[in-house]
C-alpha positions as CSV (number, residue, x, y, z in Angstrom):
1,X,121.1,71.6,-84.9
2,X,122.8,74.8,-84.8
3,X,119.7,76.4,-85.5
4,X,117.9,74.6,-82.5
5,X,120.7,75.8,-80.3
6,X,120.3,79.4,-81.6
7,X,116.5,79.1,-80.6
8,X,115.4,80.4,-77.6
9,X,114.4,78.3,-74.7
10,X,110.9,79.4,-75.0
11,X,110.6,78.3,-78.5
12,X,112.2,74.9,-77.9
13,X,109.7,74.4,-75.2
14,X,106.6,75.3,-77.5
15,X,108.0,72.6,-79.9
16,X,108.5,70.1,-77.1
17,X,104.7,71.0,-76.1
18,X,103.6,70.4,-79.8
19,X,105.2,67.1,-79.9
20,X,103.7,65.8,-76.7
21,X,100.4,66.9,-78.2
22,X,100.9,64.8,-81.3
23,X,102.1,62.1,-79.2
24,X,98.9,62.4,-77.0
25,X,96.7,62.0,-80.2
26,X,98.6,58.8,-81.2
27,X,98.4,57.1,-77.8
28,X,95.5,54.8,-76.9
29,X,92.2,56.2,-75.9
30,X,92.6,55.1,-72.3
31,X,95.7,57.7,-72.5
32,X,94.0,60.6,-74.1
33,X,90.6,60.0,-72.3
34,X,92.2,60.4,-69.0
35,X,94.4,62.9,-67.5
36,X,98.1,63.5,-68.2
37,X,100.5,61.1,-66.7
38,X,102.5,62.0,-63.5
39,X,105.6,62.6,-65.1
40,X,104.4,65.0,-67.8
41,X,102.3,66.5,-65.1
42,X,105.5,67.1,-62.8
43,X,107.2,68.6,-66.1
44,X,104.5,71.0,-66.9
45,X,104.3,72.2,-63.2
46,X,108.1,72.5,-63.6
47,X,108.0,74.4,-66.7
48,X,105.2,76.7,-65.6
49,X,106.7,77.4,-62.2
50,X,110.0,78.6,-64.0
51,X,108.1,80.4,-66.9
52,X,105.2,81.9,-65.5
53,X,104.7,83.8,-68.9
54,X,104.0,80.8,-70.6
55,X,100.6,80.0,-68.8
56,X,98.7,81.8,-71.2
57,X,100.0,80.4,-74.3
58,X,100.0,76.9,-72.8
59,X,96.2,77.3,-71.7
60,X,95.2,77.4,-75.3
61,X,96.4,73.9,-76.4
62,X,95.3,72.3,-72.9
63,X,91.9,73.8,-73.6
64,X,91.8,72.6,-77.1
65,X,93.0,69.3,-75.7
66,X,90.4,69.1,-73.0
67,X,87.7,70.0,-75.7
68,X,88.8,67.2,-77.9
69,X,88.8,64.7,-75.0
70,X,85.3,66.0,-74.1
71,X,84.1,65.4,-77.4
72,X,85.8,62.0,-77.5
73,X,84.3,61.2,-74.2
74,X,80.8,62.2,-75.6
75,X,81.4,59.7,-78.5
76,X,82.5,57.0,-76.3
77,X,79.6,54.6,-75.0
78,X,79.1,55.0,-71.4
79,X,79.4,52.1,-69.1
80,X,76.8,52.0,-66.6
81,X,78.0,51.8,-62.9
82,X,77.7,49.1,-60.4
83,X,74.5,51.0,-58.8
84,X,72.9,51.2,-62.1
85,X,73.6,47.6,-62.9
86,X,71.9,46.5,-59.6
87,X,69.1,48.4,-60.5
88,X,68.8,46.9,-64.0
89,X,69.1,43.5,-62.4
90,X,66.6,44.2,-60.1
91,X,64.3,45.6,-62.7
92,X,65.1,42.4,-64.7
93,X,64.3,40.5,-62.0
94,X,61.0,42.4,-61.5
95,X,60.5,42.3,-65.1
96,X,60.6,38.3,-64.8
97,X,58.6,38.2,-61.8
98,X,55.3,38.3,-63.6
99,X,56.1,34.9,-65.1
100,X,55.8,33.5,-61.5
101,X,52.0,33.4,-61.7
102,X,52.6,30.7,-64.0
103,X,54.1,28.6,-61.4
104,X,50.7,28.2,-59.5
105,X,49.1,27.3,-62.8
106,X,51.8,24.6,-63.0
107,X,51.3,23.7,-59.5
108,X,47.5,23.5,-60.2
109,X,48.1,21.2,-63.2
110,X,50.5,19.0,-61.1
111,X,48.0,18.7,-58.5
112,X,45.3,18.2,-61.0
113,X,47.5,15.4,-62.6
114,X,48.5,14.0,-59.1
115,X,45.0,14.2,-57.5
116,X,43.6,11.3,-59.7
117,X,46.5,9.1,-58.7
118,X,45.9,10.1,-55.2
119,X,42.2,9.0,-55.5
120,X,43.2,6.0,-57.3
121,X,45.4,5.0,-54.4
122,X,42.6,5.8,-51.7
123,X,40.1,3.8,-54.0
124,X,42.6,0.8,-54.1
125,X,43.2,0.9,-50.5
126,X,39.3,1.1,-49.8
127,X,38.8,-1.9,-52.3
128,X,41.6,-3.8,-50.4
129,X,40.2,-3.0,-46.9
130,X,36.7,-4.1,-48.1
131,X,38.1,-7.4,-49.7
132,X,40.0,-8.0,-46.7
133,X,36.9,-7.7,-44.5
134,X,34.8,-9.9,-47.0
135,X,37.5,-12.4,-46.6
136,X,37.4,-12.4,-42.8
137,X,33.8,-12.3,-42.7
138,X,33.7,-15.4,-45.4
139,X,36.4,-17.2,-43.3
140,X,34.3,-16.7,-40.2
141,X,31.1,-18.0,-41.7
142,X,33.0,-20.9,-43.6
143,X,34.4,-22.1,-40.3
144,X,31.3,-21.7,-38.3
145,X,29.1,-24.8,-37.4
146,X,26.7,-25.7,-40.2
147,X,23.5,-27.9,-39.6
148,X,22.4,-29.7,-42.4
149,X,19.2,-31.8,-42.8
150,X,19.1,-35.1,-44.9
151,X,15.7,-36.1,-45.7
152,X,15.3,-39.6,-47.7
153,X,11.8,-39.8,-49.2
154,X,10.4,-43.3,-49.8
155,X,8.9,-42.5,-53.1
156,X,9.8,-45.1,-55.7
157,X,11.3,-44.7,-59.1
158,X,8.7,-42.8,-61.3
159,X,6.5,-41.8,-58.3
160,X,5.6,-38.2,-57.3
161,X,7.6,-36.7,-54.2
162,X,4.4,-34.9,-53.0
163,X,2.6,-36.9,-50.4
164,X,5.6,-39.4,-49.9
165,X,7.0,-39.8,-46.4
166,X,10.6,-39.5,-45.1
167,X,12.1,-43.1,-45.0
168,X,15.2,-41.5,-43.0
169,X,16.2,-38.4,-41.3
170,X,19.8,-37.5,-40.9
171,X,20.9,-34.5,-39.1
172,X,24.5,-33.6,-39.6
173,X,26.5,-30.7,-37.8
174,X,30.0,-30.0,-39.4
175,X,32.3,-28.1,-37.0
176,X,35.5,-27.3,-39.2
177,X,37.7,-25.6,-36.4
178,X,37.1,-29.0,-34.3
179,X,37.3,-31.1,-37.2
180,X,34.2,-33.1,-35.9
181,X,31.0,-34.3,-37.3
182,X,27.8,-34.5,-35.3
183,X,25.5,-37.2,-37.0
184,X,22.1,-37.6,-35.4
185,X,19.7,-40.2,-36.9
186,X,16.1,-39.9,-36.2
187,X,13.8,-42.9,-36.6
188,X,10.9,-42.5,-39.1
189,X,8.4,-43.6,-36.3
190,X,9.6,-41.0,-33.6
191,X,6.8,-39.4,-32.0
192,X,7.0,-35.8,-31.6
193,X,5.0,-32.4,-32.2
194,X,4.4,-31.7,-35.9
195,X,4.2,-27.9,-36.7
196,X,1.5,-28.6,-39.6
197,X,-0.5,-30.6,-37.3
198,X,-1.5,-28.1,-34.7
199,X,-4.6,-30.1,-33.8
200,X,-2.6,-33.1,-32.3
201,X,-0.1,-33.2,-29.6
202,X,2.1,-35.3,-31.7
203,X,2.5,-37.6,-34.4
204,X,5.1,-39.8,-36.4
205,X,7.8,-37.8,-37.8
206,X,7.9,-39.4,-41.1
207,X,4.1,-38.1,-41.4
208,X,5.5,-34.4,-41.4
209,X,6.6,-34.5,-45.0
210,X,3.6,-36.1,-46.3
211,X,1.4,-33.2,-44.6
212,X,3.7,-30.2,-45.3
213,X,6.7,-31.2,-47.3
214,X,10.3,-30.4,-46.2
215,X,9.4,-27.1,-44.4
216,X,7.1,-29.1,-41.9
217,X,9.6,-31.7,-41.6
218,X,12.5,-29.2,-40.7
219,X,10.1,-27.6,-38.1
220,X,9.4,-30.9,-36.5
221,X,13.3,-31.7,-36.5
222,X,14.1,-28.3,-34.6
223,X,11.3,-29.0,-32.4
224,X,12.8,-32.3,-31.4
225,X,16.3,-31.5,-31.2
226,X,16.1,-27.8,-30.3
227,X,18.7,-27.2,-33.3
228,X,18.5,-24.5,-36.3
229,X,18.7,-26.3,-39.5
230,X,21.0,-24.1,-41.7
231,X,20.7,-26.4,-45.0
232,X,18.6,-29.2,-46.5
233,X,18.4,-31.7,-49.1
234,X,15.5,-34.3,-50.1
235,X,16.6,-37.7,-51.7
236,X,14.6,-40.0,-53.5
237,X,15.5,-43.5,-54.5
238,X,15.9,-42.4,-58.3
239,X,17.9,-39.1,-57.5
240,X,20.0,-41.1,-54.8
241,X,21.4,-43.6,-57.8
242,X,21.9,-40.8,-60.2
243,X,24.0,-39.0,-57.7
244,X,26.3,-41.9,-56.9
245,X,26.6,-42.6,-60.7
246,X,27.3,-39.0,-61.4
247,X,30.4,-38.9,-59.1
248,X,31.8,-42.2,-60.3
249,X,30.6,-44.4,-57.6
250,X,31.7,-44.6,-53.9
251,X,33.7,-47.0,-51.8
252,X,31.9,-48.3,-48.7
253,X,33.0,-51.0,-46.1
254,X,30.0,-53.0,-45.0
255,X,29.1,-53.1,-41.2
256,X,26.7,-55.9,-41.3
257,X,26.3,-59.1,-43.5
258,X,23.2,-59.5,-45.5
259,X,21.8,-59.8,-48.9
260,X,19.2,-57.1,-50.6
261,X,17.6,-56.9,-53.7
262,X,18.3,-54.0,-56.0
263,X,16.7,-52.8,-59.2
264,X,19.2,-54.6,-61.3
265,X,20.2,-57.5,-59.4
266,X,20.5,-59.0,-55.6
267,X,23.8,-58.0,-53.7
268,X,25.6,-59.9,-51.1
269,X,27.3,-57.7,-48.4
270,X,30.1,-59.2,-46.0
271,X,30.9,-57.5,-42.8
272,X,34.1,-55.8,-42.8
273,X,34.6,-56.1,-46.7
274,X,35.0,-52.8,-48.7
275,X,33.0,-52.5,-51.9
276,X,32.9,-50.1,-54.8
277,X,29.5,-49.4,-55.2
278,X,27.7,-47.7,-58.0
279,X,24.2,-46.3,-57.5
280,X,21.8,-49.3,-57.5
281,X,24.2,-51.4,-55.2
282,X,24.7,-48.3,-52.9
283,X,20.8,-47.9,-52.7
284,X,20.2,-51.4,-51.8
285,X,23.0,-51.4,-48.9
286,X,21.2,-48.0,-47.7
287,X,17.8,-49.1,-47.5
288,X,18.2,-52.7,-45.9
289,X,16.2,-53.0,-42.8
290,X,14.7,-56.8,-42.7
291,X,17.8,-58.4,-40.8
292,X,18.5,-55.6,-38.2
293,X,17.2,-52.4,-36.5
294,X,15.7,-48.9,-38.0
295,X,18.8,-47.5,-36.4
296,X,21.4,-49.8,-38.2
297,X,19.9,-48.8,-41.6
298,X,20.2,-45.0,-40.5
299,X,23.8,-45.7,-39.8
300,X,24.2,-47.4,-43.3
301,X,22.8,-44.4,-45.0
302,X,25.2,-42.2,-43.0
303,X,28.1,-44.5,-44.2
304,X,27.0,-44.0,-47.8
305,X,26.5,-40.1,-47.6
306,X,29.8,-39.7,-45.8
307,X,31.4,-41.8,-48.5
308,X,29.9,-39.4,-51.1
309,X,31.3,-36.2,-49.2
310,X,34.8,-37.9,-48.7
311,X,34.7,-38.6,-52.8
312,X,34.0,-35.1,-53.4
313,X,36.8,-33.8,-50.9
314,X,39.3,-36.0,-52.5
315,X,41.5,-34.4,-55.4
316,X,39.8,-36.9,-57.9
317,X,36.5,-35.5,-57.1
318,X,37.0,-31.8,-57.1
319,X,36.3,-31.5,-60.8
320,X,32.9,-33.2,-60.1
321,X,31.8,-30.8,-57.5
322,X,30.1,-28.1,-59.7
323,X,28.1,-30.8,-61.7
324,X,27.1,-32.4,-58.3
325,X,26.0,-29.0,-57.0
326,X,23.9,-28.3,-59.9
327,X,22.2,-31.8,-59.9
328,X,21.4,-31.8,-56.1
329,X,20.1,-28.1,-56.6
330,X,17.9,-29.1,-59.5
331,X,16.8,-32.5,-58.6
332,X,17.1,-32.8,-54.8
333,X,16.1,-29.2,-53.8
334,X,19.5,-28.5,-52.1
335,X,19.6,-25.3,-49.9
336,X,23.2,-24.8,-49.3
337,X,25.2,-21.8,-50.2
338,X,29.0,-21.5,-51.3
339,X,30.1,-20.7,-47.7
340,X,28.1,-23.6,-46.1
341,X,29.6,-26.0,-49.0
342,X,32.9,-24.5,-47.9
343,X,32.3,-25.4,-44.3
344,X,31.3,-28.9,-45.2
345,X,34.4,-29.3,-47.3
346,X,36.9,-28.0,-44.9
347,X,35.4,-30.4,-42.3
348,X,35.6,-33.5,-44.6
349,X,39.1,-32.7,-45.8
350,X,40.4,-32.6,-42.5
351,X,39.4,-36.4,-41.5
352,X,37.0,-35.3,-39.1
353,X,36.0,-37.4,-36.0
354,X,32.2,-38.4,-36.7
355,X,30.2,-38.6,-33.5
356,X,27.2,-40.7,-34.3
357,X,24.2,-40.5,-32.2
358,X,20.4,-41.8,-32.4
359,X,17.4,-40.5,-30.7
360,X,16.7,-43.3,-28.2
361,X,13.4,-44.4,-27.2
362,X,10.8,-47.3,-26.5
363,X,7.8,-48.8,-28.3
364,X,4.6,-47.3,-27.5
365,X,1.0,-47.7,-28.6
366,X,-1.3,-44.6,-28.8
367,X,-4.9,-45.3,-29.9
368,X,-3.6,-48.5,-31.2
369,X,-1.1,-47.0,-33.3
370,X,2.6,-47.9,-33.2
371,X,5.1,-45.1,-32.2
372,X,8.7,-44.8,-31.1
373,X,8.5,-42.7,-28.0
374,X,11.9,-40.9,-27.4
375,X,13.3,-41.0,-23.9
376,X,14.0,-37.7,-22.5
377,X,17.5,-38.4,-21.6
378,X,18.4,-39.2,-25.1
379,X,16.8,-36.0,-26.4
380,X,18.5,-33.7,-23.9
381,X,22.0,-35.5,-24.6
382,X,21.6,-34.9,-28.3
383,X,20.5,-31.3,-27.5
384,X,23.7,-30.6,-25.5
385,X,25.8,-32.3,-28.3
386,X,24.4,-30.0,-31.0
387,X,24.9,-26.8,-29.0
388,X,28.3,-26.1,-29.9
389,X,30.4,-23.0,-30.1
390,X,32.5,-22.2,-33.2
391,X,35.3,-24.1,-31.6
392,X,33.4,-27.1,-31.2
393,X,32.8,-26.7,-27.4
394,X,29.6,-26.9,-25.6
395,X,28.2,-23.7,-24.9
């Protein structure tokens, strides 16, 4: 301590500076990387101001310290500035931007994957629209008036249909929306023009089938009633019995008391009594005409055919419709499509009001041949009754 006191002030200052330099080397990088602290700077400035001759000696350690700090700064990694970071981010964004063209590809793939679904939806929509239109058209046709001609041939069992005559003619118009059935009975001897007999003014309508078959008969009926026939069927005695047996028989209430011989036995009918008839009994009931008029026989035939329609329209007869349709198509020459059958079925299910009409006329002899000459008033009334709109009203 004494030696320290003996030292000059300058030497003590040198030692202090050396100690400071050593302390600086021990301090963290943040201290030796930066500039001296404010307190040290003040001390240096005060010392230098007091001893100006120490500036030269103090420059060397300061310069050496600065050199060391510069060397250390060179060794330390450089931290990029904010501006550089921004540029690097922009560059990185720019570098990632080329990957964006993949997005349109994905969009194309997505659109390609979505386009079939859209097409399917459009296709389903179109199909649904077409089905709706078809249903509307089918409903309109099925509920439109339908005119049907029933031709009963007088061909016996085992006889050929060709050359036979029509024993009965029933023109039936079904009107589903008004729940009505117009039933026109045409006597077999009715005098009227025949399309297949152009050389004659008229003939018995029953001869039309013998000369030109069903087509000629339809033409004669249309000429007489001024109606358009939409469907037809030809019934013989044999096919009539087979049809009744096929559907399991019919229930008919007799409107007249009489007896009639069938193929199997003689049947007794009492007016007002209901009978469960098989094919033979129903045929005997429908063909009787000895004790009453030809018009009454036509009414009985209508009663039997109405009973057939009611049987098929009932829940118990629904299962028999396909077999009945095939039989009538093959054996009776039925001409009726599905929509027309629906029109008949809808009308019969609704418990329709049956308006029975008959061509009224008078007996006449032309060239000594008997004819049933129709009255103009009766024919015109029938034409007006058959000229109905879709709602069942007169046009």
